[in-house]
N, C-alpha and C positions, 0 to 999 in steps of 0.2 A: 402205375396208376392208369386210369382209363383214358384213352384218346378221346378228347371232347368232340371230335368230328364223328366218332362212332358211338355216340350216346344220344338218346332221345327220350324226352318225357312227353307222352302223347295225351292230348285232350281233344275236346270238341270245339266247334266254333259257334254252336247254338246250344241253348239249354234243352233238356228233354229227359225222358224216362228210358232207362236201359231196357231194351226188349230182348236182345240176345248177346251172349258172350261166346266167342269161338276159341279162345286160347286160355291156357293156364300158366301159372308161374313155372319157369323152366323151359317152356315151349320155345322152339326155334321158329322164327317167322321171317318171311322174305319181304322186301320192300314192296308196298302196294297191297299186301295181304290184308283182308278184312279182319279186324280184331273184335269189334262189337258193333251193334246196331242200336241207334237211339231213335225213339219215336217222338215227333213234335208236330202238333196240329198246325203250327205256323208255317210249316213247309207247304201245306196245301194253299194257304192264303197267298204266299209268295208266287206260286205257280198260277193261281187265278189272276193275280194282279199282272203278271207277265202276259198272260193271254189277252187280257183287256187292253193293256198298253200296246201290244202288237197290233190289235185291231184298230185302235185309235190312230196309231202311226200310219198304218196302211191307208185308212180313210183320209187322214190329213194330207198324206202325200198325193193321193189322187186329186183332191180338191185344189191343192197348190199347183199341180201341173195344169189343171183345167183353167184356173184363174190366170196363170202365167201366159197361156196361149191366148186367152181372151184379151188380156192386156196388150199383148204384142199386136193384136189385130185392132186395137183401139175400141174394143167392145166393152170390156170390163173396166171398172174404175181402179185407179191407183190405190185408193183407200182399202178397197176390198182385198186387193192383192197383198197389201202389207199385213192386214189382219190374218189372212189365210197363211201367209208365210210364217208369221209369228207362232200361230197355232201348230203349224207343221214342225217347226224347230223345237217347240216345247214337247210335243208328243215323241219326237225322235230322241230327245234327251232322256225322257222317262222310260222309253222302251229300252234304250241301251243300258240304263242303270239297272233295270230289272233283269236284263240279259246277263249282266255281269254278276248279279246276285245269284242267279241260277248256277253260273259257273263256279262260284264260291262254294255253293252247297253241293257241287258235283251232280247237278241235275242236267241231263242233256235236253236242249231245246228241241231236238228232233222228235222227241216223244209227243209233241203237240201238233205235228204236221197234219194228222188226221183226227184231230180232237172233235170235229163236228160230224165226222162220219161214224165214229165209234159209238156203240150203244152204251158203253161204260167209260167214263172219263179216266184217261190213263195218267193219273196224278201220283207222284211219289210222296209217300207219307213217312219214310224213314231216312235217317242220315247214317251213313256207314263211317265208322272210325277205322282208318287204315294205318298200316305201319309205314313211317317215312323212311326207315332204314331196315336192313336185314340184321338180325341178331337174336339174342335170347331175352325172353320176358323175365326180368329179375323181380318185378313186383306188379301186382294187379290190385287196384284199389276200388273196384266197383263190384256190385252184385246185381243180379237181375231184379228189375223193378225199382231200382234206386234212381232218384231224380238227381241229375248232374248239371252243373253250371259250366260255362266255357272256361272258367279259371281253374277248374279241377284237373289234376294230372291223373288220368285213369290208368295208364300203363307206363312202365319204365323199361326201355329197351337198351341193351348194351351189346356191342359187338367187340369182342376181345381178340379178333384175329391179329390186331396190332395193339401193343400196349406200350406205355411210356415208363421208363425207369428214371427217377430223379436221383442224381448223385451229388454229394456235397464234396467239393474240391477245395482243399486248403489253399490259402493265398500263395504260399511258396511253390505250389505245383501248377498254378495256372499257366505259367509260361510253356508248359509241355502239352497243353490241351488245346485242340482246334476242332472246329466243326468238320464232320465227315470222317473222323478217326474211328477205327474199328474198336468195338467193345465186346468183351466176353462176359456174360452174366452167368452166375452160379447161384442155385438155390441153397439156402442154409440147410435144408433137410436132405438135399441130395447133391453133394459136391461133384459127383461123377458126371452129371448131366449139365451140358453147357449150351448157351443160347447166344447167337451172334447178333449184334446190332451196330448202329452207327450213331454218333453224336449229332443230334438234330439242331440244338442251339445252346449257347452259353448265356446264362442270364446276365444282364447288365447291372443288377442290383446286388450289392455286397452285404452279406450278413455280418454286421460288426460284432455281434455277440460271439458267434462261433468262429469268426474269421474264415468263412467259407463262401463259395459261390455255387449256386445250383447249376448243374449241367444235365440236360435232358437227353435221354437215349431212346431211340425208337427200336423196338424188338418185334420181329415177326413171330406171332404166336398162333399160327394156324393149327398147331397140335393141341391148343387149348390147355397147356400144362402150366402156364403162368397165370396167376390170379391177381387182380388189382389189390394193392396195399400189402403184398407179401414183402418180407425182408429178403434181400439178395445181396451178394457181393459182386464186385465188378473189377475187371482188369482192362485198362485203356492201353491200346497199342499206340504209343506216342510217336514211334519212328520205326522204319523198316531197316535202319542201319545197325551196325555193330558198335558196341561200346565196351570199354574195359570194365569188367565187373568181377566181384568176388562173392563167395558165400556170406550171408549175413553174420555167421559166427566168426568170420575172420576180422571183423571190425572191433577194435577196442577204443575206449574213450578215456580221456584225461582232461577233466574240466570241459571246456567247449571244443577241445581239439580231438580229432579222430585219427587213428593210425592203424597200420597193419604190420605184421612181421614177415620179412622176406628172407628166404634161405640164401646164404652167400657161399662162395667157394673157400672162404677162410676157415682155418681150423685153429683150435686153441687147446693148449694142454690143460687137462683137468687135474686140479690139485685135490688129492684125497689124503686127509690126515686122520690118523688113528690115535686114540687115547688109550693108555694102559692103566689098569687098576688091578694089578696082580696077574691078570691074564690078558692076552692080546685080543682086542676087539677087531672085528672086520667090518668094512664099509660095503654095503650092498650097492651094486651098480644099478642104475636106473635106465630104463629104455624109453626114449621120447620118440614119438612117431608123428609124421606129418599126415595131412589128409590124403596124400597119394600113396601112403603105405610105407614110404622110406623112413629110415631112422633119423630122428632129429639129433640124437646124441648117441654115442657109442655105448654098448653094454660094458660095464666095468667088472673086472674080476675082483675077488676079495683080496686086497693087498693092504696089509697094515704097515705103517711106517713108524718106526721108532723115532723117538725124539732126536733131532739132529740129522735124520735121513732126508734125502732129496724126495720131492713128491713124485708120484707116478708119471710116466711119460705118455699116458694115453691122451688121445685127442677127441674133442667133441666139435660138433657143427656150430658155427657162429651165425646168429640171425641178426638182422638189422631192423630197426624200427623206422618205418616210413610214414610220415604224416600225409593224410589225404583229406580231400573234401568228398562228400557223397552226393550222388544225383538221384536219378530215377531208380526204383526198386520194384520187385515183386515179392512173392511169398518166400523166395529162396535166395535171390541174388540182389546185389545193390551195385549201382555204377560208382566207380571211384575216379577221382581226378587227383593223382599223386603230385606232391610238391617237388618231386625229383623224377627224372626219366626212368621208366621201368621197361625192360625188354619183355616181349610177348611170351618168352619161355621162362620167365621168373617163376619160382615156386613160392607160393604164399601159404602161410600156416592158417589152416581153417579150424583145427582142433587143438586144444591145449594152449590157446593164446593166454589164458588166465595164468597158467603156470609160468610162461615166459615173462609175463608182466610182473609177476611176483619176484622172479629171479632178478629182473632188472631193478626193482626197487631195493632188493638186498644189496646189489652192487652199489647203488647210489648211497646206501647207508654204510658202506664199507665192510659188509659181511662177506664171508667166503662163499664161493659158488659151490653147490653140491650137485 
């Protein structure tokens, strides 16, 4: 979204008719640059009132100084001095009010210094609309000759050198999020391009419907590649430390419980039974592999066993099921907190966990392991 401090809707402070327009939609403008010019005859009246007020003030000031000197010499009356002083203060207030009005209309009072020596009165007849910020004109709502009021927004300027990204964080993840954390933003249309930002603030209002809290991220967008209201994905770097993590595919669920399969040093004899129906059938050996390429089970040769014979003496790898809680995650890995201590060199099954889970269920049902 747009940074509100980098957005401005520009209008005038007096009504008038548009005389000139200097910019178009899409134009980049700098702060202070003239966007348009408005003509208003009342500007002339304000300047004439200012000139007259200045003259009245200067005359009243001189008269007040004269009466004050006379009064100090006991020549003038106290009554005359009070009247002159009142007139002086009134003319001063009127003069300062009109001086402030000129400043509001951005008319320099210095232009009237030689007003009585010039053959042509140097009065300003137009009011300039200027850009309060630097940015791009995203809309222009006036045309030449149009009469505009002060309440009208003539231009809309947006500076997207910095943009905000609003993220919705689930209630359970709030404990991991803090102001100042680094955030990586990716566009949905181009996941190879990344933008770095920081968490600016965490909203104090909870969305009870979605069970989320809004987190605002500030992104440097000087390249102008991010546009307001685009959909993006984000990764928050919650800590710089290391945590125990496994691939997402290693996690299996059973109700509300989660667990992983860990390779052990234990070996178990594989029982292979063959049935006979006139000819001897052979059992195919199956090869089970872990994510690191090692065999989970040994490859079996075709050995048929007649009824009453001992099972094959081949051995397979034994895996144990370890219950875990899960923590922070990204697109590939998830943090685990195991219910029992695991060594850092433990081998965890990341592929084929569904097969192990099925075999475990068979054992629970009293079936033979194949």
